[in-house]
NUGUVEX-77938 format. One record per atom (N, C-alpha, C, O): residue number from 1; residue in one letter; chain; atom name; x, y, z. Coordinates in Angstrom, 1 decimal, m for minus. Each point is the difference from the previous one (the first is absolute). Layout:
% residues N
{pt NUM, A, A, CA, {X, Y, Z}};
...
This chain:
% residues 83
{pt 1, M, A, N, {78.3, 113.6, 161.6}};
{pt 1, M, A, CA, {m0.6, 0.9, m0.9}};
{pt 1, M, A, C, {m1.4, 0.4, 0.5}};
{pt 1, M, A, O, {m0.7, m0.9, 0.5}};
{pt 2, Q, A, N, {0.4, 2.2, m0.5}};
{pt 2, Q, A, CA, {m1.3, 0.5, 0.5}};
{pt 2, Q, A, C, {m1.1, m0.3, m1.1}};
{pt 2, Q, A, O, {0.3, m0.1, m1.2}};
{pt 3, N, A, N, {m1.5, 0.1, 1.7}};
{pt 3, N, A, CA, {m1.2, m0.1, m0.9}};
{pt 3, N, A, C, {m0.8, 1.3, 0.1}};
{pt 3, N, A, O, {0.1, 0.7, 1.0}};
{pt 4, I, A, N, {m0.7, m0.4, m2.1}};
{pt 4, I, A, CA, {m0.9, 1.1, 0.0}};
{pt 4, I, A, C, {m1.4, m0.4, m0.6}};
{pt 4, I, A, O, {0.0, m1.0, m0.8}};
{pt 5, V, A, N, {m1.0, 1.7, 1.2}};
{pt 5, V, A, CA, {m1.4, m0.3, m0.5}};
{pt 5, V, A, C, {m0.5, 1.2, m0.6}};
{pt 5, V, A, O, {0.1, 1.1, 0.6}};
{pt 6, L, A, N, {m0.6, m1.2, m1.8}};
{pt 6, L, A, CA, {m0.6, 1.1, m0.7}};
{pt 6, L, A, C, {m1.5, m0.1, m0.2}};
{pt 6, L, A, O, {m0.4, m0.7, m1.0}};
{pt 7, P, A, N, {m0.4, 1.2, 1.9}};
{pt 7, P, A, CA, {m1.4, m0.2, m0.1}};
{pt 7, P, A, C, {m0.6, 0.9, m1.1}};
{pt 7, P, A, O, {0.6, 1.1, m0.3}};
{pt 8, N, A, N, {m1.7, m1.5, m0.3}};
{pt 8, N, A, CA, {m0.8, 0.8, m0.9}};
{pt 8, N, A, C, {0.8, 0.4, m1.2}};
{pt 8, N, A, O, {m0.1, 1.2, m0.5}};
{pt 9, V, A, N, {0.9, m2.1, m0.1}};
{pt 9, V, A, CA, {0.7, 0.2, m1.2}};
{pt 9, V, A, C, {m1.0, 0.1, m1.2}};
{pt 9, V, A, O, {m0.8, m0.9, m0.1}};
{pt 10, P, A, N, {0.8, 2.0, m0.6}};
{pt 10, P, A, CA, {m1.0, 0.1, m1.1}};
{pt 10, P, A, C, {0.1, m1.1, m1.0}};
{pt 10, P, A, O, {1.1, m0.5, m0.3}};
{pt 11, E, A, N, {m2.2, 0.0, m0.2}};
{pt 11, E, A, CA, {0.0, m1.1, m0.9}};
{pt 11, E, A, C, {0.8, 0.2, m1.2}};
{pt 11, E, A, O, {0.7, m0.9, m0.6}};
{pt 12, S, A, N, {m0.7, 2.2, 0.1}};
{pt 12, S, A, CA, {0.8, 0.3, m1.2}};
{pt 12, S, A, C, {1.5, m0.2, 0.2}};
{pt 12, S, A, O, {0.7, m0.5, m0.9}};
{pt 13, I, A, N, {m0.2, 0.8, 2.1}};
{pt 13, I, A, CA, {1.4, m0.2, 0.3}};
{pt 13, I, A, C, {0.3, m1.4, 0.2}};
{pt 13, I, A, O, {1.0, m0.5, m0.5}};
{pt 14, L, A, N, {m1.9, m0.3, 1.2}};
{pt 14, L, A, CA, {0.2, m1.4, 0.2}};
{pt 14, L, A, C, {0.0, m0.7, m1.4}};
{pt 14, L, A, O, {0.8, m0.9, m0.2}};
{pt 15, A, A, N, {m1.7, 1.3, m0.7}};
{pt 15, A, A, CA, {0.0, m0.7, m1.3}};
{pt 15, A, A, C, {1.3, 0.3, m0.8}};
{pt 15, A, A, O, {0.5, m0.9, m0.6}};
{pt 16, S, A, N, {0.0, 2.1, 0.7}};
{pt 16, S, A, CA, {1.3, 0.3, m0.7}};
{pt 16, S, A, C, {1.1, m0.8, 0.6}};
{pt 16, S, A, O, {0.9, m0.4, m0.7}};
{pt 17, L, A, N, {m0.9, 0.3, 2.0}};
{pt 17, L, A, CA, {1.0, m0.8, 0.7}};
{pt 17, L, A, C, {0.0, m1.4, m0.4}};
{pt 17, L, A, O, {1.0, m0.7, m0.2}};
{pt 18, R, A, N, {m2.2, 0.1, 0.1}};
{pt 18, R, A, CA, {m0.2, m1.4, m0.4}};
{pt 18, R, A, C, {0.6, m0.2, m1.4}};
{pt 18, R, A, O, {0.7, m0.9, m0.3}};
{pt 19, E, A, N, {m1.1, 1.9, m0.6}};
{pt 19, E, A, CA, {0.5, m0.1, m1.4}};
{pt 19, E, A, C, {1.5, 0.1, m0.1}};
{pt 19, E, A, O, {0.6, m0.8, m0.7}};
{pt 20, R, A, N, {0.0, 1.7, 1.5}};
{pt 20, R, A, CA, {1.5, 0.1, 0.0}};
{pt 20, R, A, C, {0.6, m1.2, 0.5}};
{pt 20, R, A, O, {1.0, m0.5, m0.5}};
{pt 21, A, A, N, {m1.6, m0.1, 1.6}};
{pt 21, A, A, CA, {0.6, m1.2, 0.6}};
{pt 21, A, A, C, {0.0, m1.1, m1.0}};
{pt 21, A, A, O, {0.9, m0.8, m0.1}};
{pt 22, L, A, N, {m2.1, 0.6, m0.6}};
{pt 22, L, A, CA, {m0.1, m1.1, m1.0}};
{pt 22, L, A, C, {1.0, 0.2, m1.1}};
{pt 22, L, A, O, {0.7, m0.9, m0.4}};
{pt 23, R, A, N, {m0.5, 2.2, m0.1}};
{pt 23, R, A, CA, {0.9, 0.2, m1.1}};
{pt 23, R, A, C, {1.4, m0.2, 0.5}};
{pt 23, R, A, O, {0.8, m0.5, m0.9}};
{pt 24, H, A, N, {m0.4, 0.7, 2.1}};
{pt 24, H, A, CA, {1.3, m0.2, 0.5}};
{pt 24, H, A, C, {0.3, m1.3, 0.6}};
{pt 24, H, A, O, {1.1, m0.4, 0.4}};
{pt 25, G, A, N, {m2.2, m0.4, m0.3}};
{pt 25, G, A, CA, {0.1, m1.4, 0.5}};
{pt 25, G, A, C, {0.4, m0.1, 1.5}};
{pt 25, G, A, O, {0.7, m0.8, 0.4}};
{pt 26, V, A, N, {m1.3, 1.8, 0.3}};
{pt 26, V, A, CA, {0.2, 0.0, 1.5}};
{pt 26, V, A, C, {m1.3, 0.1, 0.7}};
{pt 26, V, A, O, {m1.0, 0.2, m0.6}};
{pt 27, S, A, N, {1.0, m0.3, 1.9}};
{pt 27, S, A, CA, {m1.2, 0.1, 0.8}};
{pt 27, S, A, C, {m0.4, 1.5, 0.1}};
{pt 27, S, A, O, {0.8, 0.9, m0.3}};
{pt 28, I, A, N, {m2.0, m0.7, 0.7}};
{pt 28, I, A, CA, {m0.5, 1.4, 0.2}};
{pt 28, I, A, C, {0.8, 0.7, 1.0}};
{pt 28, I, A, O, {0.4, 1.2, m0.1}};
{pt 29, E, A, N, {m0.1, m2.0, 1.2}};
{pt 29, E, A, CA, {0.8, 0.6, 1.1}};
{pt 29, E, A, C, {1.4, 0.4, m0.5}};
{pt 29, E, A, O, {0.5, 1.1, 0.3}};
{pt 30, Q, A, N, {0.2, m2.0, m1.1}};
{pt 30, Q, A, CA, {1.3, 0.4, m0.5}};
{pt 30, Q, A, C, {m0.1, 1.2, m0.9}};
{pt 30, Q, A, O, {0.9, 0.8, 0.0}};
{pt 31, E, A, N, {m1.9, m0.8, m0.9}};
{pt 31, E, A, CA, {m0.1, 1.1, m0.9}};
{pt 31, E, A, C, {m0.2, 1.3, 0.8}};
{pt 31, E, A, O, {0.5, 1.1, m0.4}};
{pt 32, A, A, N, {m1.3, m1.1, 1.5}};
{pt 32, A, A, CA, {m0.2, 1.2, 0.8}};
{pt 32, A, A, C, {1.3, 0.4, 0.6}};
{pt 32, A, A, O, {0.3, 1.2, 0.1}};
{pt 33, M, A, N, {0.5, m2.2, 0.4}};
{pt 33, M, A, CA, {1.3, 0.4, 0.5}};
{pt 33, M, A, C, {0.9, 0.6, m1.1}};
{pt 33, M, A, O, {0.7, 1.0, 0.3}};
{pt 34, N, A, N, {m0.7, m1.6, m1.5}};
{pt 34, N, A, CA, {0.8, 0.6, m1.1}};
{pt 34, N, A, C, {m0.5, 1.4, m0.3}};
{pt 34, N, A, O, {0.9, 0.9, m0.2}};
{pt 35, C, A, N, {m2.2, m0.6, 0.2}};
{pt 35, C, A, CA, {m0.5, 1.3, m0.3}};
{pt 35, C, A, C, {0.4, 1.0, 1.1}};
{pt 35, C, A, O, {0.5, 1.1, m0.3}};
{pt 36, L, A, N, {m0.6, m1.5, 1.5}};
{pt 36, L, A, CA, {0.5, 0.8, 1.1}};
{pt 36, L, A, C, {1.5, 0.3, 0.0}};
{pt 36, L, A, O, {0.4, 1.1, 0.2}};
{pt 37, G, A, N, {0.3, m2.1, m0.5}};
{pt 37, G, A, CA, {1.5, 0.1, m0.1}};
{pt 37, G, A, C, {0.3, 1.0, m1.1}};
{pt 37, G, A, O, {0.9, 0.8, 0.2}};
{pt 38, Q, A, N, {m1.5, m0.9, m1.4}};
{pt 38, Q, A, CA, {0.3, 0.9, m1.1}};
{pt 38, Q, A, C, {m0.4, 1.4, 0.4}};
{pt 38, Q, A, O, {0.7, 1.0, m0.3}};
{pt 39, A, A, N, {m1.9, m0.8, 0.9}};
{pt 39, A, A, CA, {m0.5, 1.3, 0.4}};
{pt 39, A, A, C, {1.0, 0.7, 1.0}};
{pt 39, A, A, O, {0.1, 1.2, 0.0}};
{pt 40, L, A, N, {0.5, m2.0, 0.9}};
{pt 40, L, A, CA, {0.8, 0.5, 1.0}};
{pt 40, L, A, C, {1.5, 0.0, m0.4}};
{pt 40, L, A, O, {0.9, 0.4, 0.8}};
{pt 41, G, A, N, {m0.6, m0.8, m2.0}};
{pt 41, G, A, CA, {1.4, 0.0, m0.5}};
{pt 41, G, A, C, {0.8, m1.1, 0.5}};
{pt 41, G, A, O, {1.2, 0.1, 0.0}};
{pt 42, E, A, N, {m1.8, m1.2, 0.5}};
{pt 42, E, A, CA, {0.8, m1.2, 0.4}};
{pt 42, E, A, C, {0.5, m0.7, m1.2}};
{pt 42, E, A, O, {m0.7, m0.2, m1.0}};
{pt 43, S, A, N, {1.9, m0.2, 1.1}};
{pt 43, S, A, CA, {0.7, m0.7, m1.1}};
{pt 43, S, A, C, {m0.4, m1.5, m0.1}};
{pt 43, S, A, O, {0.2, m0.6, m1.1}};
{pt 44, H, A, N, {m0.6, 0.0, 2.2}};
{pt 44, H, A, CA, {m0.2, m1.5, m0.1}};
{pt 44, H, A, C, {m1.1, m0.3, m1.0}};
{pt 44, H, A, O, {0.0, m1.1, m0.6}};
{pt 45, S, A, N, {m1.1, 1.9, 0.5}};
{pt 45, S, A, CA, {m1.0, m0.4, m0.9}};
{pt 45, S, A, C, {0.4, 0.1, m1.5}};
{pt 45, S, A, O, {m0.4, m0.9, m0.8}};
{pt 46, S, A, N, {1.3, 1.9, 0.5}};
{pt 46, S, A, CA, {0.5, 0.0, m1.4}};
{pt 46, S, A, C, {1.0, m1.1, m0.2}};
{pt 46, S, A, O, {0.1, m0.5, m1.1}};
{pt 47, T, A, N, {0.6, 0.1, 2.1}};
{pt 47, T, A, CA, {1.0, m1.1, m0.1}};
{pt 47, T, A, C, {m0.8, m1.3, m0.3}};
{pt 47, T, A, O, {0.4, m0.8, m0.8}};
{pt 48, Q, A, N, {m1.5, 0.6, 1.5}};
{pt 48, Q, A, CA, {m0.8, m1.2, m0.2}};
{pt 48, Q, A, C, {m0.6, 0.0, m1.4}};
{pt 48, Q, A, O, {m0.1, m1.0, m0.7}};
{pt 49, E, A, N, {m0.3, 2.2, 0.2}};
{pt 49, E, A, CA, {m0.5, 0.1, m1.4}};
{pt 49, E, A, C, {1.1, m0.4, m1.0}};
{pt 49, E, A, O, {m0.3, m0.7, m1.0}};
{pt 50, V, A, N, {1.5, 1.2, 1.2}};
{pt 50, V, A, CA, {1.1, m0.3, m0.9}};
{pt 50, V, A, C, {0.3, m1.5, 0.0}};
{pt 50, V, A, O, {0.2, m0.6, m1.0}};
{pt 51, D, A, N, {m0.2, 0.0, 2.2}};
{pt 51, D, A, CA, {0.2, m1.4, 0.1}};
{pt 51, D, A, C, {m1.0, m0.8, m0.7}};
{pt 51, D, A, O, {0.3, m1.0, m0.6}};
{pt 52, R, A, N, {m1.6, 1.4, 0.7}};
{pt 52, R, A, CA, {m1.1, m0.7, m0.6}};
{pt 52, R, A, C, {0.1, 0.1, m1.6}};
{pt 52, R, A, O, {m0.2, m1.0, m0.7}};
{pt 53, V, A, N, {0.6, 2.2, 0.2}};
{pt 53, V, A, CA, {0.2, 0.2, m1.4}};
{pt 53, V, A, C, {1.1, m0.8, m0.5}};
{pt 53, V, A, O, {m0.1, m0.7, m1.1}};
{pt 54, L, A, N, {1.2, 0.7, 1.8}};
{pt 54, L, A, CA, {1.2, m0.8, m0.4}};
{pt 54, L, A, C, {m0.3, m1.5, 0.0}};
{pt 54, L, A, O, {0.5, m0.7, m0.9}};
{pt 55, A, A, N, {m1.3, 0.2, 1.9}};
{pt 55, A, A, CA, {m0.3, m1.4, 0.0}};
{pt 55, A, A, C, {m0.9, m0.3, m1.2}};
{pt 55, A, A, O, {0.1, m1.1, m0.6}};
{pt 56, A, A, N, {m1.0, 2.0, 0.2}};
{pt 56, A, A, CA, {m0.9, m0.2, m1.2}};
{pt 56, A, A, C, {0.8, m0.1, m1.2}};
{pt 56, A, A, O, {m0.2, m0.8, m0.9}};
{pt 57, V, A, N, {1.2, 1.7, 0.8}};
{pt 57, V, A, CA, {0.9, 0.0, m1.2}};
{pt 57, V, A, C, {0.8, m1.2, m0.1}};
{pt 57, V, A, O, {0.1, m0.6, m1.1}};
{pt 58, D, A, N, {0.4, 0.1, 2.2}};
{pt 58, D, A, CA, {0.8, m1.3, 0.0}};
{pt 58, D, A, C, {m0.9, m1.1, m0.4}};
{pt 58, D, A, O, {0.4, m0.9, m0.8}};
{pt 59, Q, A, N, {m1.6, 0.8, 1.3}};
{pt 59, Q, A, CA, {m1.0, m1.0, m0.4}};
{pt 59, Q, A, C, {m0.3, 0.0, m1.5}};
{pt 59, Q, A, O, {0.0, m1.0, m0.6}};
{pt 60, F, A, N, {m0.1, 2.2, 0.1}};
{pt 60, F, A, CA, {m0.3, 0.2, m1.4}};
{pt 60, F, A, C, {1.2, m0.5, m0.9}};
{pt 60, F, A, O, {m0.2, m0.7, m1.0}};
{pt 61, R, A, N, {1.4, 1.1, 1.4}};
{pt 61, R, A, CA, {1.2, m0.5, m0.7}};
{pt 61, R, A, C, {0.1, m1.5, 0.0}};
{pt 61, R, A, O, {0.3, m0.6, m1.0}};
{pt 62, E, A, N, {m0.6, 0.0, 2.2}};
{pt 62, E, A, CA, {0.1, m1.4, 0.0}};
{pt 62, E, A, C, {m1.0, m0.7, m0.9}};
{pt 62, E, A, O, {0.2, m1.1, m0.5}};
{pt 63, S, A, N, {m1.4, 1.7, 0.4}};
{pt 63, S, A, CA, {m1.0, m0.5, m0.9}};
{pt 63, S, A, C, {0.3, 0.0, m1.4}};
{pt 63, S, A, O, {m0.5, m0.7, m0.8}};
{pt 64, L, A, N, {1.4, 1.6, 0.4}};
{pt 64, L, A, CA, {0.5, 0.1, m1.4}};
{pt 64, L, A, C, {0.9, m1.1, m0.5}};
{pt 64, L, A, O, {0.1, m0.3, m1.2}};
{pt 65, G, A, N, {0.6, m0.3, 2.2}};
{pt 65, G, A, CA, {1.0, m1.0, m0.4}};
{pt 65, G, A, C, {1.2, 0.6, m0.6}};
{pt 65, G, A, O, {0.3, 1.2, 0.3}};
{pt 66, E, A, N, {0.4, m1.9, m1.1}};
{pt 66, E, A, CA, {1.2, 0.5, m0.7}};
{pt 66, E, A, C, {m0.3, 0.7, m1.3}};
{pt 66, E, A, O, {m0.2, m0.7, m1.0}};
{pt 67, L, A, N, {0.1, 2.0, 1.1}};
{pt 67, L, A, CA, {m0.2, 0.8, m1.2}};
{pt 67, L, A, C, {1.1, 0.8, m0.4}};
{pt 67, L, A, O, {m0.1, 1.0, m0.8}};
{pt 68, Y, A, N, {1.3, m1.3, 1.3}};
{pt 68, Y, A, CA, {1.1, 0.9, m0.3}};
{pt 68, Y, A, C, {0.6, m0.3, m1.4}};
{pt 68, Y, A, O, {0.1, m1.1, m0.4}};
{pt 69, L, A, N, {0.4, 2.2, m0.2}};
{pt 69, L, A, CA, {0.6, m0.1, m1.3}};
{pt 69, L, A, C, {1.5, 0.0, 0.1}};
{pt 69, L, A, O, {0.5, 0.7, 0.9}};
{pt 70, T, A, N, {0.2, m1.4, m1.7}};
{pt 70, T, A, CA, {1.5, 0.1, 0.0}};
{pt 70, T, A, C, {0.3, 1.3, m0.8}};
{pt 70, T, A, O, {m0.9, 0.6, m0.6}};
{pt 71, E, A, N, {2.1, m0.1, 0.8}};
{pt 71, E, A, CA, {0.4, 1.2, m0.7}};
{pt 71, E, A, C, {m0.2, m0.1, m1.5}};
{pt 71, E, A, O, {m0.4, 0.9, m0.7}};
{pt 72, E, A, N, {0.8, m2.1, 0.2}};
{pt 72, E, A, CA, {m0.2, m0.3, m1.5}};
{pt 72, E, A, C, {m1.4, 0.1, m0.4}};
{pt 72, E, A, O, {m0.4, 0.6, m1.0}};
{pt 73, E, A, N, {m0.5, m1.2, 1.8}};
{pt 73, E, A, CA, {m1.5, 0.0, m0.4}};
{pt 73, E, A, C, {m0.5, 1.5, 0.1}};
{pt 73, E, A, O, {m0.9, 0.4, m0.8}};
{pt 74, L, A, N, {1.4, 0.3, 1.8}};
{pt 74, L, A, CA, {m0.5, 1.4, 0.1}};
{pt 74, L, A, C, {0.5, 0.9, m1.2}};
{pt 74, L, A, O, {m0.8, 0.7, m0.5}};
{pt 75, Q, A, N, {2.0, m0.9, 0.1}};
{pt 75, Q, A, CA, {0.5, 0.8, m1.1}};
{pt 75, Q, A, C, {m0.7, m0.4, m1.3}};
{pt 75, Q, A, O, {m0.3, 0.9, m0.8}};
{pt 76, Q, A, N, {0.0, m2.2, 0.6}};
{pt 76, Q, A, CA, {m0.7, m0.5, m1.2}};
{pt 76, Q, A, C, {m1.4, 0.6, 0.0}};
{pt 76, Q, A, O, {m0.5, 0.5, m1.1}};
{pt 77, A, A, N, {m0.2, m0.4, 2.2}};
{pt 77, A, A, CA, {m1.3, 0.5, 0.1}};
{pt 77, A, A, C, {0.0, 1.5, m0.3}};
{pt 77, A, A, O, {m0.9, 0.5, m0.7}};
{pt 78, K, A, N, {1.9, 0.2, 1.1}};
{pt 78, K, A, CA, {0.2, 1.4, m0.3}};
{pt 78, K, A, C, {0.1, 0.3, m1.5}};
{pt 78, K, A, O, {m0.6, 0.9, m0.5}};
{pt 79, Q, A, N, {1.4, m1.8, m0.1}};
{pt 79, Q, A, CA, {0.3, 0.2, m1.4}};
{pt 79, Q, A, C, {m1.3, m0.3, m0.9}};
{pt 79, Q, A, O, {m0.2, 0.6, m1.0}};
{pt 80, E, A, N, {m0.6, m1.6, 1.5}};
{pt 80, E, A, CA, {m1.2, m0.4, m0.7}};
{pt 80, E, A, C, {m1.1, 1.0, 0.2}};
{pt 80, E, A, O, {m0.9, 0.2, m0.9}};
{pt 81, G, A, N, {0.9, 0.5, 1.9}};
{pt 81, G, A, CA, {m1.1, 1.0, 0.3}};
{pt 81, G, A, C, {m1.2, m0.7, 0.4}};
{pt 81, G, A, O, {m0.1, m1.2, 0.2}};
{pt 82, R, A, N, {m1.0, 2.0, m0.1}};
{pt 82, R, A, CA, {m1.3, m0.5, 0.4}};
{pt 82, R, A, C, {m0.7, m0.5, m1.2}};
{pt 82, R, A, O, {0.2, 0.4, m1.1}};
{pt 83, P, A, N, {m1.0, m1.5, 1.4}};
{pt 83, P, A, CA, {m0.8, m0.6, m1.1}};
{pt 83, P, A, C, {m1.1, 0.9, m0.6}};
{pt 83, P, A, O, {m0.7, m0.3, m0.9}};
């Protein structure tokens, strides 16, 4: 893989990149790659984002434990309505 150097990056752009990287839980370099990929229409960056979101959803579901209702419990709740 090739490397590129971007001299004289404006501080405002660098700050935005840092913020996005922190929000997405990736390095500044990875976030820059994702931004370039999106700008150029590369699918790998969006695939990585989908994978990240799905992993977060799976983690959230696991944190909930067993919250599933049986069909009977669901029908009873429907009949009772909201409190």
